Phi, psi and omega in degrees: 000127169313113184307339183285338178304324188274358176292338194255148171284101185285328174301320174297317178294329184286327182280002172097000174294147173294143180303129178226128182297126176243333188238158168266163177243160339313154180249145175213128170308320189294335186245342182265332185274147175298141185316316179296320181283325172300317188290321176292322180305302188292323176299334178275358175081017178286150179283138168281126185251149180228136177244100177278156183282165178291333176299316180292320186282305178283312175307321185289324177299319184292309186298330175286000172099014174268150171253133168283111182253004172186157179214139185221133173249146172216158176268150173278245163203166190300334180281329180285317171207128176296342177302335189294340179294338196248332192202160170286132192260346187239155178201157180214149160252147157265112190243127181243140182286123172277004183262355182233157176286111180297351179268349181247000000 
């Protein structure tokens, strides 16, 4: 997931409001949501989300001994999130272990 996804109030976006930065990064539901909203969220069986920085995501792969051999961004769809209209909401890396011989 693109970490920028977590900057915005998605409930406001779903009401048709323009994107407004609400949260700082890195993001975690457990620390950014008010306790009552988090409790209701969990009671509904919703997943608790975390938005890590690109340094944590990509830098962490490199620090673990991977070589980044590819990078891809993708859009979700406007029904999943109105934010899709403004930016790619998903991303992926192709990470290859630099610690093993690729021929074995």
